[in-house]
N, C-alpha and C positions, 0 to 999 in steps of 0.2 A: 504494500500500500504506500503510495507516494504521499508526501506531505501536502501537496497541492490538492489532493482529492480526499483528504481525511475529513474535511469539514462536514460533508453530508452524513457521516456516520455518527450515530448517537453514542453517548458514553456506554450504554448497555451493550451495544454491538462491539465497540472497541474492547470492552472487558472480556468478552468471550473470544473474539476473533484475533485480536492483537495480543492480549495479555493472558489468554488461555485459562481464564477463571470462570467456572460454570456455576459457582455458588452465590453469585450476586455480590453487591457492594456491602462492606461493613457499614453499620449505622454511622453516618457522618462523612463517609468518603465522597459520596455523590454531592453532598452539600458543599464540601470544600472545593471540589472541582468546579461546581457551578459559580461559586464566589470568584474563583480565579478567572473564569471565563468572562466575568463581568468587570474585570480589571481591579478587583478589590485586594486589600492587604489583610492577610489572615495569620493568626498565631494558632497553630493546632497543637494541642497537648493531648496525646493519646498514648495508651500503654504500649510497652515493648511488644513487637510482633503484630501490631494492629494493621500495618500496611500503609504507613505514612508516605512512603516513596511513590506508591501508585498514583497519589494525587497529583504530584507535579509531572510525573512521566506522562500521564494521560493528558493533562492540561496543555503540556508543551506541544502536543500534536495539533491543537486547534489554533496555534499561533504561527505566523509566517517566519519569525526570526528566532534568534538565539535565546535559550534559557540557560542561565548561569547557576550552577549548583555549588555553593560553598560547603565544604565538608572537612572535618577536622582530622580524619585519619586516612592514610593511603590505602589501608586494607579495605575500608568502606568504599572508597572511590573505585578501586579495582573491581570490587564485587558488583557494584551498580553499573559500571561501565560495560563489563562483560555481559551482564544480563540484558542491558538495553540493546547492545549491538547484536548479540548472538541469539537471544530469545524473542525480544520484542521488535526487532528491526528498526530501532530508533538510532539514527546516526549520532554517536557520542564520542567524546574524546576527553583526555586528561591532560592537564598541565601540572607538572610536579617536579620535584628534585630527583625523582626516579629516572628522569630523562635528561639527555644532553640538552644544552641551551638551544642548539640548532634544531633539535626535534621539537622542542617546545615552540620555537618560532614558526615552524611549519604548521603546527596545530593552530596557533593563533591566526596565521594567515588564512587557514581554512575556515576558522570561525568568522573572520571578517568577510570572507567570500561567500558565506551562507552555506558552506558544505557540512556544517555541524549543527545539530539540533540541540543537544545537551552538552554543555562544557562543564566538567568537574574540575574544581580548583581548590587548593588549600588557602585559607585566608592569609597565611604568611606570604603568599606570592603577591599580595596587593602592593607591597612596597618594592617589588622587583621592577627594575627599569624596563625590561622587555615587556612585561604586562602593561605597565603604564603607557608605553608607546603605542600599544595596539588597542587598548580598551576604548579610547575615544572614537575609533573607527567602527566599532561593533554596533550592529543593530540589535538591541536587547529587547526581547518580548517579555521576559519574566525573570525574577530573581528568587532563588530558593536558599534559605539559610538552614541547613541541616544541623541538628544538635544545637538549637538556638540558645540553650541555657549557657553555652560558652560565652555569650555576649555579656552575661551578668556577673559582676564581682561577687554576687551572692550565690551564684550557681556553683555546682559541685566540680566543675571543670573549666573555670574561667580562663579564657585565652585572649590576651590583649589585642591581637590582630583582628579579632572579630569586630572590634569597634569600628574598624575601617570599612567593613561592609556597610555599616549604617551610613557612613559618609558617601559611599558610592550610590546607594539607592535613593538617598536624599537629593542627589544631583540629577536623578532621572525624572521624567514627567510623572505626575501623580497618577496618571492612567496606567503606568506599568505595574502589574500585579506583583506582590511579594508574598511568599509563603515561608513562614518561620515554623520549624518543626522541632518538637522535643517530647520525650517521655518523662522527663524528670524536672518539671518546674512546679514547685510549690507556690503558694500565693505570693510570697515575697519576690521570688524570681520572676514570676509572671508580671508583677507590677513593674519591676525594673526593666524587663524586655519591652513592655508597652511604653514606658517612659522614653526609651531610646528610639523606638519606632515612631513615636509621636502619634498624632491623631488619626482616627479613621481605621483602626485595626480591629478586625473582628476576632474574638476569642472563641474557639470551639474546643471545649474541654470534655474529654471522655472519662469513663471509669478506669481507675488504675488497678482494680482487683483482677488477678489472674487465677481463676478457679481451678485450673489444671495443674498448678504448681504445688507440690507438697513440700512445705518448708519445715526444717528442723534445726536445732542447735545441739551440738555435741560438746560437752565440756571436757577439755583436755588440760594437762598440766605442762606439757613440753613438746618438743619436736618428736621425741621418741614415741609418745602416745599418738601423735598425729600420723606418723608414718605407719605405725602398727595398724591403726584404723584403716588407712588407705589400702594397705596390703591385704587386709581381711575382707573389706567390703567391695572394693572395685571389681573383683572377679564375680561378685554376686549381682552387681548392677547391670541391667540390660542396656544395650546400645552404647553410644559414645558420649563423651562429655568434656568438660573443661574444669581444671583446678586453677582457681585464681590465687595468686600470691601477691604480697605487697611489694616485693623487691625482685630484681632480676636474679640475685643469688639464689633465693628460695625456689624460683621457677626452675633453674638448672638443677638444684639440689634434689627437689622432689622428682623431677623427670628421671634423673640418674638412678634414684632409688627404685622407681617403678620398673625401669629397664632391667635392673638387677633382679627384680622379682618376675621377670619374663612377661611383664605387662607392656603392650605396645604403647609407648609414650614418647612425646617430644616436648621441648620447651620453646617458648616464643616470647620475645620481648624486643624493645626498640633497639637494643644493642646488637642484635643480629643483623646481618646484611640484608639488603632489600630482596635479593634473589632467594636467600634462604627463607625469609618470611613468606614470600609469595609461594614458594614450593610447599611450605608447611600448610599454608592456607588451603591450597588445592588438594593436598593429600588428606587433610582433616575433613574437608567438605566431601571427599570421596570415601570417607569412613576407613581410611587406612591406618588411623590411630585409634586406640581405645580412648585415649585421653591426651589432651594438650595442656601442659602446665604453663600458665601465662600470667603476665602482668595485665593491666587493663588495656594494653596496646592491642590485644586480640578481642574481636567479637563485636564491638560497637557497630551496629548497622549491617553486619554480614548476615545475609538471609539464608541461614541453614535451618531447615525446618525441624529436623529430627534429633536435636540435642536432648538427650534423656536425663542428664544430670549436670548440676553445677555444684562444685565443692569449693568453699573458701577456706584456704589453708591458714589465712590470717584475717583478722577482722578488718573490714574496709573503713573508710574515713567517715561514713555517714550512712543513714538509711537510704538516702538518695543514690549514692554510689552502689549500695547493695542491690537496690531495686533495678538499677540500670544493668548490672552484671548478671543477675539471675534471669533477666529478660532474654538472654540468649537461649534459654531452655524452653522446650515445649511450644515452639512457634507453630507446630502443626495441630495444636489443640489437644494433643494426647498428654497423658500424665507424665510429669517429669519431677525429679527430686532436686531440692536445693538445700544443701547442708552447709552450715557454718561451724567450723571447728574453732571453738572459743577458748582461748587461753588469755586471761586478763593481762599477762605480761606483754602481749602483742600491742596493747594500746599505746605503749611507749614509741612504737614505730610510727604510728600515725601522729602522735604528738610532735615527733621530730619533723615530719613532713609539714605540719601546720606551721611550726616555728620557723622553718627554713623557706617556706613558700611566700611569706609576706615580708618584704624588705623593711628593715627598720630605718629610722631617719638618717643614721650615719651613712647608709648606702645611697640614699638620695643625695646627700651632700657630695659624695664621691662623683656621682654622675653629673651633678650641676657644676662642680669644679672642672670636670673634664670639658664640658660644653663651653665654659667661659673662655677657654683658650683657642677656640676655633670658630670660623664662620659657620661651618656645618660639619657634622661628624656622623659617620655611619655606625650602626649598633656594634658591628664587629670591632671597630676601632675603639669604641667605648669599653668593650670587654677586654681588649688588649691592654689598655691604659689602666683601667680601674681594678682588674682582677676579679670583678664580680661575675657571677654566672650569667649566661645569656638569658635564662629564664627571669632572673631578678631584673636585669636591664630592660627586658621587654615590658615587664609589669611597670617599672618605674617610668619609662618613657611614655607609655600609654597613659598613665595617671597624670604625668606632667602635661601631656597634650590636653587631657580633659580639663585640667585646671588653668589652661591657657598660659602656661609658663614656658613651654617650648612648642615649636611647630615642626611638622614633618613635611619633607619634600623628597623628590627623587634623589637629591644629593645627600640626604641624611636628616639629622635633627639639628635644630639651632634654637638658642635662647631667644625669646621674644623681647623686644625693647621694653624696658620698665617692668620686667617680670617680677612678680612678688615672690614670697616664700611659700613652699608647698604646705598644704594643710593635710594632716594625717588622720583626721577624725573618721573618715569613711573606712580607712584601712584598719584602724583600731577596732571599729565596729565589726568589720568582716572577720578579724581575728577572733573576737569573742564569739561571733556566730559559728565559726568553724569548730571552736572548742565545744560549743554547745551541741553541735551536730555529732561530734565524737561521743559525747555523753549520751546522746539519743540512740546511737547504734549499740552502745553498751547496755542501755535500758532494753533495747530489743533483744539482745542476747540473753538477758536475765528475765525476760518477760514470762509470766505464767498464764497469759491470755493468748488469744489467737494471733499467730505471727503475721498472717496475711492481712488481718484486720488492722494490725499496728501499722504496717507499711502503707496500705491503701489510704487510711485516714491521715497519715503523715504527709502524703502527697496530695491531699485535698479532697478525697472522697468523703461523703457523709457516712457516719457510722452505720454499719449494717450488721447482720448476723455473722457468727463465726463461720470460717470456711469449711470446717468439718473434715479436713484432710491434712492438717499440719501436725507437728509433734505435740503441741499442746492440746489440740482438739481430739486427736486420735493417736495416743502414744503407742498403741498396739501396731500401728503401721511402721513404727521406727523402733525395732527391738534393741535392747542393750547388747553391745558387742563384747564377746569374750575373746581376748587376745591369746593365741596359742604360744607356747614356749618357743616353738620353731620360728615364728614370725618375730617374737621379741628378740631372739638371738640374731636373726638376720638383720634387724634394725641396728643392733649394737655393732655388729661387724661392719656394716655399711658406714655408719657414722665415723668409725675409726679410720676407714680407708678411702673415703670419698675424695676425689681430686677436683679442684676448681678448673673449669674449662676456659681456654683462650679461644675466642671466636675467630673463624676464618675472616680475613679482611681483603678488601679490594674488589675488583670486578674482572670480567673476562678481558676487557680492554686494558685495565691497569691493575694487574694482580699485585698483592702486597705480601700476604703469607697465608698458609693453610691453617687449619685448626690445630691447637696444641693443648698442653696442660701445665698446671702448676702443682707443686707438691702439697701446698696448704695455703689457706688465707693467712695474711701477715699478722693480724691481731694479736691475741694472746695464746696462740697455738704453740706447742713445743718447738716446731720448726721455725715459727716466727721469732721466738726468743733466741734461737740459735743464730739466725740471720742477723738480728739486731746486735748480738754480742760481737760477731765478727766484723760487721760493717761499721758500727758506731762506738763500740766499747773496747776495741783493741784486743779482742780474743784471738786474733790470728786467722789463718786460712779456715775456710769452712771444714768441719770435721769429716772424717771418713764415713760416718753414718749417713750423712747427706748424700755423699757420692753413691753409697750402696742403694739408698732409696731412689735416687735419680736414675741409676742404671736399671733397676727393676722396673720402674714406671715406663721408661723409654722403650725397653724391650717389650713390655706388655701392651703398649698403646700406640706406638709409632710404627710406620712401615720400615722397620730397621733393615730389611733386606735390600732396600733401594737407596737409603741414605748413605752418601759416600763423602761427606765432609761436615765438619763441625766448626762453627764460628762463634766467637763470643762478642758481646756488645762492649765497645771500648769504654773505659771507665770515665765517670764524672768526678768521683772523689775517692773511690776505694782502691785505686791503683790496680794491682794485679789480682785482686781477690776473685773476680769473675773469671778472668783468663785462667788462673790456676785451677779453679774448679772445673772449667770446661775441658782443659787439657787432661785432667784426671779421669773425667767421664769418657772422653774420647779414647784414652788408652784402654780403659776397661771394656769398651765396646769394640775395640779394634777398628776404629774409624779415624781417618786422618784429621788432625786438627790443623786449621788453615789460618795463620796469623796475617790476614790480608786486609783487615778493615781498620781504617784510621778516621779520626775526626778532622773535619776541615776547620773547626773552631771549638772553643770551650763552650759547653752547655751547662745550664743549671740542673740541679736535681729536680725531677718533675714534681716531687712531693712539695717543693717550695712554691710552686705556681698554683694559681687558684682556679683556672677554668680551662676549657678545651682550647680556646683561641691562644692563650699564652703557651700552653703545652705544645700545640702544633707549631707555633712560631719558634719555640725554643729548639726544636730538633729539625726544622725544615732545612734541607740541603746540608745537614751536619756531618754526613759520612761520605767517604770515598773508598773505593777498592784499589789497593796498591797495585796488584797484579791480576787484572781481570781474567787472564788465561787460566788461573788456578781455580776459578769458580765456574768457568764456562761449562754449561751442560750438566752441572752437578745438582743433586738433590741435597740441600743443606739443612742441618739442624742448627738453629741460632739459640744460644744460651744466655740468659741474663739472671740476675739475682731476684729482682722485684718487678712485678708487672703492676704499673700504676694506671696510667690512662691508656696505655697501649700504643701511643703515638711513636714512642722510641722504636718499638719493634716494627711498626708499620713503615716508618721511614727507612730503617735499615733493610727491611725486606724489599722495598721498592729499589733501593740502591743496588742490592745484590742481583735482583732480577734484571735491572738495566745493564749490569756488568756481564750478564750472560747466564746466571744461574737458572736451572730448569724450574725449580720451585723451592720454597723455604718453609720449614716447620719450626714454630717457636716453642721454647720450653723455659720456664722460670721456676725458681725455688719457691717463692711465695707470690701472692698477689694481694693488693689492697682491696678492702671491702667496698670503698666508697665509689660513687660515680665520678667521672672526669668533669662533671659540670654541676656542682652543688653550691 
């Protein structure tokens, strides 16, 4: 069906013939589509799995020009893009950092030329020069803001760049329809969204209750009990599911344990490469994993109908987060289980996230001082100068824009003349609000009444009867679990032997290194204490026990039969400590040690730098290979003592590959627990 002859078809005909849905519209879908076709602006608040995307997909077919869909996650965009093109026959495209700038430019040209009906784009691209050069040429029929709660500082996933969407659609004629979509806007968030969208917005709010989800809370005391529960219960759960974790480390940790238990599992988080994440998404949607262990980077907006269980390994930040994430389950209307493993100690993780996500006044002063020295400064340069995280800088600059203290242009940010001092009242209130939300999810975990009723009323529903199928309504549906001695012992062995993984980095065009491992996290582990003693406390070379452990791990986990060279990372401060260790490992493995890498200049220790921009700049072009012929064609193992941000190994890997190495595998003794951008 071509766009120019779509008009005669009724929405009911399109529903069956184009969208292959024979069960009719959900209550409210037809109404929303009708409002959009009348050029109205709508805020639709409907429960997860309701079918919000159908509204803009169908409405776009009745308009002659482009519909722009702002979406916060690449996974969400990929899912919708593929479905629109492959299933619904709607010409769609994506502009994102997944693609080279040249490819994005071709997409934007096609959008301007009218060859694209739906254009998916992340709000972060609004400040991109390429986007800004093409958007004035576009004929825009409709704007869609998916996950619209991201606009609100009161929302559970505020993203400063979403504010720029508002600026864009305010510049368009009032006749251009706008659809804002969310499943997680309570009354306060709804009011904030409406205030920013200004007058004339219709609110269509549906019921939040999901009657097919069976909710329960399992009280646990530690990771050991959590892992034992998973090993016992997952083989009994029908179908496939997701285990949500609060941190990347736990996603890797849990997936590794389940793999040791012969359960088909994989982990997913934003630290994995784009190609890896896309591959996991496709295999998960094809039911090739029993479970994916993931941070909240997975799942939002991905339309997989048959997810039969969601387990939260750690408590989320609020009931709204929890509702959003369990919303991945049971989208086909069939029964699904949603289990929260509740350990009160996990609250401290979320407290840390709250305290680190809202910048204090001293950070504002750093940003303002930086801006005073320049006519205009890009956010990356602010990060390099101040050492603040890019997340904090994004929030601060957005807030300063709102307060009319700075302005944003294609050249960056600049202080406005006669700018006043920032006011922190709103952010103080948001901080208190987030602390209250954390108490609210704690209250949910300890509730003795209906779990679904708690969540639905929290999100704005009127009180109704109990759901009848949660752990508090029907505890016989969720029997107490008895952990066997075999599983308890398996958990203990795994916790003692688990190895932190180093992600594969680079792309097909620009490879950096393969996947690898560390012996331990740096923290307070025994191996971490040994490394600190040798590196910082004058205890001498790393002891033989570390060499023994390294040799065992390398033989067990690396393709030792093809590795034919070992290289060490040149020192920053510890002189020959790493080289000595690498030489001893090489001797034990009977692999040649190659002393071929030097530094082009002195670098700082990565741990002394504060964010990813500084760490990238610190090691950029910092290495060279003395004799490229010695590495040409070789499969190399690169050894370092501590994995911090990973940029050191990535830069050295690129250098070795450019010098002719066939591929590079990384190995470190320890790795730090923190992100490279906190």
